C-alpha positions in Angstrom: 58.6 79.1 183.5 56.3 77.1 181.8 56.7 76.3 178.2 53.7 76.7 175.7 53.5 73.4 174.2 51.5 74.9 171.5 54.2 77.0 169.7 56.6 74.2 169.3 56.1 72.2 166.2 58.3 69.2 165.5 60.4 69.6 162.8 59.7 66.2 161.3 56.2 67.4 161.4 56.9 70.4 159.4 59.0 68.4 156.8 55.8 66.1 156.3 53.6 69.1 155.6 56.0 70.4 153.0 56.2 67.1 151.1 52.5 66.9 151.3 52.1 70.1 149.7 54.5 69.5 146.9 52.8 66.1 146.1 49.5 67.8 146.6 50.3 70.5 143.7 47.9 70.2 140.8 49.3 68.1 137.6 49.6 70.9 135.2 51.7 73.2 137.6 54.4 70.2 137.6 54.3 69.8 134.0 54.6 73.5 133.2 57.8 73.7 135.5 59.3 70.7 133.7 58.5 72.0 130.6 60.3 75.5 131.3 63.5 73.6 132.7 63.5 71.4 129.5 63.2 74.5 127.3 66.1 76.3 129.1 68.2 73.2 128.6 67.4 72.9 124.8 68.3 76.9 124.3 71.7 76.5 126.1 72.3 73.3 123.9 71.2 75.3 121.0 73.6 78.2 121.6 76.4 75.7 122.3 75.8 73.6 119.1 75.4 76.9 117.0 78.4 78.1 118.4 80.6 74.9 117.4 79.0 74.8 114.2 79.7 78.5 113.4 83.4 78.1 114.4 83.7 74.8 112.4 82.2 76.5 109.5 84.6 79.7 109.6 87.6 77.1 110.0 86.2 75.5 107.1 85.7 78.8 104.9 89.3 79.8 106.0 90.7 76.5 104.9 88.7 76.7 101.6 89.7 79.9 100.6 93.6 79.3 101.5 93.1 76.3 98.9 91.3 78.3 96.3 94.3 81.0 96.6 96.8 78.4 96.2 95.0 77.0 93.4 94.6 80.6 92.0 98.3 81.0 92.2 99.1 77.8 90.3 96.6 79.1 87.6 98.3 82.2 87.4 101.7 80.2 87.2 100.2 78.2 84.3 99.6 81.6 82.4 103.2 82.9 82.7 104.6 79.1 81.6 102.1 79.1 78.7 103.3 82.7 77.8 106.8 81.8 78.0 106.3 78.5 75.9 104.7 80.5 73.4 107.2 83.4 73.2 110.0 80.6 72.7 108.2 79.2 70.0 107.7 82.4 68.5 111.4 83.3 68.6 112.4 80.0 66.9 109.7 80.3 63.9 110.7 83.8 63.4 114.5 83.1 63.1 113.6 80.5 60.6 111.6 82.8 58.4 114.4 85.6 59.1 111.7 87.7 60.6 112.6 90.3 63.5 109.0 91.1 64.5 105.6 89.9 63.8 103.5 91.0 66.9 101.6 87.7 67.3 101.5 87.7 70.9 100.9 91.2 71.9 97.0 91.0 71.2 96.2 87.2 71.5 92.9 87.1 73.3 92.5 83.4 71.7 95.7 82.4 73.5 95.3 84.5 76.7 91.7 85.4 77.4 90.1 83.3 80.4 91.9 80.2 79.5 89.8 77.3 81.3 92.2 75.0 83.5 90.6 72.5 86.2 88.2 74.3 88.7 89.4 77.8 87.3 91.0 80.0 84.4 93.7 82.3 83.9 94.3 85.4 81.6 97.4 87.0 80.5 97.0 90.7 80.0 98.4 94.3 79.8 96.9 97.7 79.7 97.0 99.2 76.1 98.5 102.6 75.6 96.8 105.5 74.3 97.9 104.9 70.6 96.6 101.2 71.0 93.1 102.6 72.3 93.6 102.0 76.0 91.4 99.5 77.5 92.6 95.7 78.4 94.8 93.9 75.9 95.0 90.3 76.1 98.6 89.4 75.4 102.2 90.2 76.5 104.5 93.4 76.6 108.0 94.2 75.9 110.8 96.1 77.9 112.4 97.4 74.6 109.2 99.6 74.1 110.4 101.3 77.0 113.2 103.8 77.8 115.9 102.1 80.1 116.4 104.3 83.1 120.0 102.6 83.6 121.1 103.3 80.0 119.1 106.7 79.0 121.1 109.8 78.4 120.1 113.1 80.2 119.0 114.3 77.1 116.4 111.5 76.6 115.3 111.6 80.1 114.5 115.3 79.9 112.0 114.7 77.6 109.6 113.0 80.0 107.1 115.0 81.3 107.6 116.7 84.4 111.3 115.7 84.5 113.5 118.3 85.9 117.4 118.8 85.8 117.8 118.0 89.4 115.9 114.7 89.2 117.9 113.8 86.1 121.3 114.7 87.9 119.9 112.5 91.0 119.3 109.7 88.6 122.9 110.0 87.1 124.4 110.0 90.5 122.4 107.1 91.7 123.3 104.7 88.9 126.9 105.9 88.3 129.8 104.1 90.2 131.2 106.6 92.4 130.3 109.1 95.1 130.9 112.1 93.4 128.3 114.7 93.6 127.5 116.1 90.1 125.8 119.6 89.7 122.4 119.6 91.1 122.5 115.8 91.9 122.8 113.8 95.2 124.9 110.9 96.5 125.2 108.9 99.8 125.9 111.9 101.9 122.5 113.4 101.1 120.6 109.9 101.6 122.5 109.3 105.0 120.8 112.6 106.3 117.4 111.1 105.9 115.2 109.2 108.2 115.9 106.2 107.7 119.0 106.7 106.3 120.3 104.8 103.4 123.0 104.6 100.7 123.0 105.5 96.9 123.5 102.1 94.9 126.2 103.7 92.9 125.2 101.0 90.2 122.3 100.1 87.8 118.6 100.4 89.2 117.6 96.6 90.0 113.8 97.3 90.0 111.5 100.2 88.9 110.4 101.2 92.2 113.9 101.7 93.2 113.4 105.0 91.6 111.2 106.2 94.7 114.3 106.2 96.8 116.0 109.0 94.4 115.7 112.5 95.6 113.1 114.4 94.0 111.0 111.1 92.7 107.6 110.9 94.3 105.0 108.0 94.0 102.9 110.6 92.0 105.7 111.2 89.4 106.4 107.4 89.2 103.0 106.1 89.4 100.7 109.0 88.6 97.3 108.9 90.1 97.4 105.3 90.2 99.8 105.6 93.1 97.1 104.7 95.4 96.6 101.3 93.8 100.5 100.9 93.3 100.3 101.1 89.3 98.3 97.9 89.3 96.2 97.1 86.4 92.8 96.1 87.2 91.0 93.5 85.2 87.5 93.8 85.2 84.8 91.4 84.3 84.3 91.3 80.7 88.1 92.3 80.3 87.1 96.3 80.0 89.2 98.8 81.8 87.2 101.5 83.4 87.7 105.2 83.6 91.0 104.8 84.8 92.4 104.3 81.5 92.2 108.2 81.0 94.3 108.9 84.6 97.9 110.2 84.3 100.1 106.9 85.0 103.2 108.6 85.6 106.6 107.5 84.3 106.1 103.9 85.5 104.7 102.6 81.9 107.5 104.6 80.1 110.5 103.1 82.1 112.2 100.0 82.6 115.4 98.6 84.1 115.7 95.3 81.9 116.1 95.7 78.2 118.8 94.1 76.1 118.8 92.0 72.6 121.7 90.1 71.3 123.5 91.5 68.5 122.3 89.1 65.6 120.2 89.3 62.9 116.7 88.2 62.2 117.9 84.6 61.5 119.9 84.6 64.9 123.3 85.1 63.0 126.3 87.0 64.2 126.3 90.4 62.4 129.3 91.6 60.3 130.9 94.4 62.0 131.8 96.9 59.4 134.4 98.4 61.9 136.8 95.1 61.5 135.4 92.7 59.0 137.9 92.3 56.1 136.6 92.5 52.3 135.5 88.7 52.0 133.6 89.0 55.3 131.8 92.0 54.0 131.2 90.3 50.6 129.4 87.6 52.2 126.8 89.7 53.2 123.8 89.4 50.7 123.6 92.8 48.7 127.3 93.9 49.2 129.6 93.1 46.1 133.3 93.1 46.1 133.6 96.6 44.9 131.2 97.8 47.7 133.2 95.9 50.5 136.5 97.4 49.1 134.9 100.9 49.3 133.8 100.2 53.0 137.3 99.3 53.9 138.9 102.0 52.3 136.5 104.5 53.8 137.1 103.2 57.4 140.8 103.9 56.9 140.2 107.4 57.0 136.5 107.7 58.8 135.5 105.8 61.8 132.0 104.4 61.3 129.9 106.2 64.1 126.5 104.1 63.0 125.1 102.1 60.1 124.0 105.5 58.7 127.9 106.4 57.8 127.6 103.7 55.1 125.5 106.1 52.8 128.7 108.3 53.0 130.9 105.3 51.6 132.4 106.2 47.9 133.8 104.0 45.5 137.4 103.5 45.2 139.3 105.0 42.4 142.6 103.7 41.4 145.5 106.6 41.3 147.2 107.0 37.8 150.2 104.9 37.3 149.1 102.3 39.8 148.0 98.6 39.1 145.1 98.7 41.2 146.2 95.9 43.6 145.6 96.6 47.4 148.6 96.7 49.8 148.7 93.7 51.8 148.1 94.7 55.7 151.3 96.7 57.1 151.7 97.7 60.5 150.9 101.2 61.3 152.5 103.4 64.1 150.1 102.1 66.8 150.6 98.4 65.9 147.6 97.8 64.1 147.3 96.3 60.7 146.6 98.9 58.1 143.7 98.1 56.3 143.9 97.7 52.5 142.6 101.0 51.0 143.7 102.9 54.3 145.4 106.1 54.5 148.8 104.6 53.6 147.4 102.8 50.6 148.6 104.7 47.5 146.5 102.5 45.1 143.1 104.0 46.2 141.4 107.1 46.5 138.1 107.2 48.3 136.7 110.3 46.8 134.5 108.9 44.1 130.6 108.6 43.9 128.8 107.0 46.7 128.3 103.2 46.4 125.5 102.6 49.1 122.1 103.9 48.4 119.3 104.3 51.2 117.5 101.4 49.1 120.6 99.0 49.2 121.0 100.1 53.0 117.8 99.0 53.8 118.5 95.6 52.5 121.7 94.9 54.2 121.2 96.7 57.4 119.9 93.8 59.7 123.3 91.9 58.7 125.6 94.6 59.9 126.6 96.3 63.1 129.3 99.0 64.3 128.9 97.6 67.8 131.5 94.6 68.9 129.4 93.9 71.9 127.5 90.7 72.0 124.4 92.3 73.4 122.8 95.7 72.9 121.4 97.4 76.2 118.7 99.8 76.3 117.7 100.1 72.6 114.1 100.8 71.6 111.9 98.7 69.6 110.7 100.9 66.6 107.8 98.2 66.0 106.4 98.4 69.7 107.4 101.6 71.4 104.8 104.2 71.9 104.6 107.9 71.2 105.8 109.3 74.4 109.0 107.0 74.5 109.8 107.6 70.7 109.8 111.1 71.2 112.5 110.8 73.8 115.0 109.3 71.1 117.7 111.5 69.9 116.9 113.9 67.2 113.0 113.1 67.3 110.1 115.3 68.3 106.3 114.3 68.6 105.7 114.6 65.0 108.3 112.4 63.9 107.5 110.0 66.6 103.9 109.8 65.4 105.3 109.5 61.8 107.0 106.2 62.9 103.6 105.0 64.4 101.6 105.9 61.4 104.2 104.2 59.2 104.4 100.9 61.1 100.4 100.9 61.2 99.9 101.5 57.3 103.0 99.7 55.9 103.9 97.0 58.4 106.4 96.5 61.0 110.3 97.9 60.4 112.3 94.9 59.0 115.4 96.8 60.2 116.4 100.3 61.5 117.4 101.9 58.2 113.8 101.6 56.8 113.3 104.7 59.1 114.5 106.5 56.0 111.3 105.4 54.6 109.2 107.4 57.0 107.9 110.8 55.8 110.2 113.6 57.5 113.2 111.3 57.9 116.5 112.2 56.6 120.1 110.8 56.7 120.9 113.2 59.4 118.2 112.2 61.7 118.8 108.6 61.0 122.3 109.0 62.0 121.4 110.5 65.7 119.0 107.9 66.3 120.4 104.8 64.8 122.4 103.6 67.6 119.4 103.8 70.0 116.9 101.7 68.2 116.3 98.4 67.1 113.3 96.3 65.6 113.2 93.2 67.6 112.5 92.6 71.3 113.6 89.9 73.6 112.6 90.8 77.0 109.2 90.2 77.8 106.7 91.2 80.5 104.3 88.7 81.4 101.4 89.5 83.8 99.0 86.8 84.6 96.0 86.5 86.8 94.6 83.1 87.9 91.0 82.7 89.0 89.1 80.1 90.8 85.5 80.2 89.5 83.4 78.9 92.3 84.9 81.4 95.0 86.3 84.1 92.7 89.5 83.7 94.7 92.4 85.6 92.5 95.8 85.6 92.5 98.4 87.6 90.2 102.1 87.1 89.2 104.4 89.1 86.9 107.3 88.1 85.3 110.1 89.8 83.2 111.9 87.4 81.0 114.6 87.6 78.3 113.7 85.0 75.4 116.8 84.0 73.2 117.1 80.9 70.8 118.9 78.9 73.4 117.0 79.3 76.5 114.4 81.5 78.4 115.8 83.3 81.3 113.7 85.0 84.2 115.0 88.5 85.3 112.4 89.4 87.8 109.2 87.7 89.7 106.9 89.5 91.6 103.5 88.1 93.1 100.8 91.0 93.3 98.1 90.8 96.2 94.8 91.5 95.0 
């Protein structure tokens, strides 16, 4: 069969035809195609560069934010250290002046408000109580203004709002040293039945939030309506606290697990124990004459001193007829203890005369005397700093007397010693006897809340420390970093 030669076109001929067609395109079409290709390349490069730059910027921001938070942490730490230094200096100055309390650092914005340091600033602050007007106060607070949950009696705890007998029993069972369940209480058997299970501490509470582990105590009871924020104080710009001041704050602001003061007078000297001191040691106290010292020794021979208030019952020693008035030298009684001069076996004294210590004299000598042989007094409440809700928990006190204490210290100044309670309207020696062992007029355990802030980025960090400030050192009892 014959091929149609016209239908067969050589391949080389076709390729030459295509090349001629491309070469033969108009110049404007060729430029548009190149431009489109270049634009696509630029777009792709822009996306790549933008992604790289965005990633690098995010990395830089993360690093900068981390660096700013580190700086804010150390700014907050600077506030803590400044407060500790000022507290120690204040303690030394007060001891030299023989003053128990001056309140200098409780409200000191010139020392603690927006203190500039480097690229930022720090503030030491606390939330004001209702009797202080609320809001934010720039200064420290003390643990002796709170009720110590480790030492408070059931009678004191029951005065807290919304406190019930079964919760009190559970608190007492948690902090006691045994596993014996008290009436309405709870011990490890109950807590082991929970999910997850745990055991009662059977010892002192270590932190305030440990109360949340006790049966019946909820975040609402402990932290109030602040429970969503964990009880955290919010420091607003300008130093003002918002409407949250009026919210129920629960028990947390009223309680502590750290409160104790050394059993010394305002000058830091050991107090004279009226339970055991001899006449010469008692006479060394300014205001106590030898006759008064003799009367004290004679009185304790028949009565044990329960508190300093019992000094109001001390009567003068009167010699019995036919005796020379010389006291017996110490003899051994049946218990093997020295029989104090003027004691029940001493025929030369008759402790039944007129009273020798007036209320005015007691207010002069009370700070130098004690009935407690312990070196440290645990859980006592500071009359100069405690608020209304804490004061009303004390034995023998109600809301009216608690308010009278606050009104007196506001108008007449801080209490120099506990016996000055007798000057408060409504106070009687009988009430003072009930409360004397539970109160003090000096704080040594302080809560410092400090916030550091980097101004350029607004990064903030917060630190809280509880410290005991003595005349020899400053001891950190607890430390907490608070996330903002």
